[in-house]
C-alpha angles and dihedrals in degrees: 000000000000121000092241113149117255113275132201115254124235129201089270086064093058094108093050091048091045091050092053095043089049091049089051094053091044095049088056096040092246120149115261130183087221134256095284095056092044091048091054091051094045093052087062099037095046089051089060133066105248103062125053135171134199123208125201128196137027103274092027114253101165138044138189113198109202131184130195112223137176117258134191093218098058138044097242138012129317126221115237124191103229098174134009120182137170119185110246092243090058100045122113094026099104 
């Protein structure tokens, strides 16, 4: 993995984000609809303003999936980390 800084994912990165999220669920024996279904959903979601993803590595080996949600404690949305995954071979490298 290169030491490239994390970058925002775009709808054209939907397959990469989907592959990593699918791997995450499979690693922990959690049901997944599969990377094709996830990619279709992510193309739409990443084109909007309420879901973001950050990718790290070249090629990407890590993903953070973030959502913006309303909150009663602040005037505006808050960002929540919904998923955070690093492929096993890239863990422990900083």
